C-alpha angles and dihedrals in degrees: 000000000000091000091051091051092049092053091046091051092050088053089050090049091054092048092047091052091054091048092050092051091050100041108022097149095049094050097043091048103051116356120082128179135201115181099306098339119101128193121195131189126192115262090221132199094078093299121153113262097179096102098048091045090055092042091056095050091045090055101038107019092096117060095340148086126255120194121193110197120223119285140063124310113200112221107192102170143012111306093240092220128044113236102267105194121185121177087336142138125217121193104195108186093159138060123253101222116205110208113243097240098140100182091050097052093045089065106101094225092058097064137039122263100203098124106084098186108098090348096275129186123223132204103194120028127184124189132166139080142273099017139131128210115194116186093179092222090287104071137063132085134334107205100183089219101168090078089051094047093049091048094053094051084084104024128074117264119209132162111263094022092128105265102147130243106233099220128014133184110196128174092357125158121191097356127159126196118189137189096349126170127203112186123199099350109199092208133354111356096214142002131190113193137171090359140123138199096022125157125192109188110181120008126174119188120176123184101169120159109224098176107110091209089073102036111142094025128097099236090155105074122152091033091127118172093231139337114210117204135171091348132129130206100011121167122203113188131172104000127170113191131181110184148133098237137023113357087201123002116197106201134185123319095012106147136173095017121172119191127180136171104004123164118197118196109198128325131087101311127237114336132200099204156299087242135177095032095132112062094206097051135071118223115209125183114177140162103017121165119185127177140168098029126168129192108193124187110220136193105317090220089065099036121358096187131086101151119162134356095220127353136178124209140177136174121251125266092258127081113241108180125313135295140289091050099011136029141110138158096093121140135214142099146260109216137169105014124163126188114185134180100010120174121188133186127210097327115192091206135041115300089226120032134167124178135162102198102085108152092358137138135212109282096025119146108259120256119265092203107114132212117205143159096024116165127189115189129182104358122168140161148091133294134192090206127075090221107091105163122021116177110171102174123185114267089222096066108358125203121281133201106011112175131192125189120179098346110170138166147166118224121208091192120110090221124083116268117266130213117190123193118170123178092351122150127192098012114171142172100028106125093205132076108262112205 
């Protein structure tokens, strides 16, 4: 073990020597090193911090501690290396600010393409094992999203078009992210993919349009709080999300997920899906426990939507085009999901919705992706719609074992409340007639 470390430190010394020769002014100005500890300060005055950020991680990202002092770090181009963290600690007191050069970032070579689902691009990618990032409630990412949102009010949006995910964990084992802030995410705030044993404790995402020209409109779609994908044993604690889309999106092959204390300000609520988009893949979501969830309607000028509390969606059984914008025909299952202590505020859609016709057309084959063992405990709140529960399960497989316990609501609609249950077997605990 000692011999391995010595070899590694000699390699680091060689790398550091190269970096010093290339960037002497940057390093001498704001990067200091003690053994395998690095401390970085922003260069300021609009200067480019990309090189010194990379230099610090290259030096101390393995078996070391990197401290980023408070302030703004200007990231002007692709950070040529992902942050590979091994047995390391990062104290990120400042914000990594990605310059709002839309045409530059939309070029595929200027971002990472590590998230397979819907061919997404990423700005800031972390990989590795046994690390902790603590942003101390002051640090994280500044996405400068207003410029992006304004731009896409008159440009076509499509999945996979190159809008960057702000913060991506990919191929991570035993990683912890604490007290992290992402301001003005242009697209998805977070993604965790192909990872296991990951804990997020404290995440703040805020996509709030402040341009009066677009008040009362949702010009911030696709600003999801997180999309989980092909990941096992992920924990989400103490999240605060303001967005115009899914607060959380649980996508294919997300297993053993624990969620507690999440507040969603506006948007569509918490989504399971979409699933079954890729005809040659099986999407499995199992063993999900969520508790202490709040859906809060906010100023309609900033965000007019607050749609569902939780909803489930799959594509049909037919293939309609190709991902990232089309698809369908995929198989799989969603099994053993519990959502407990859910509070919702003036929803304009059904608090609980399940449908299996995403991206579909009349005459499509029904989905073969099955939902089973879904439990909803201690739900309460207000809805503007008269549809309270809407479970539209596929006639090919149906839904099985749906349980309600203390599910209450107040409807502000003048119409009688509606409860829809199509192709559901073994439903219990709902004190209403479900047609």
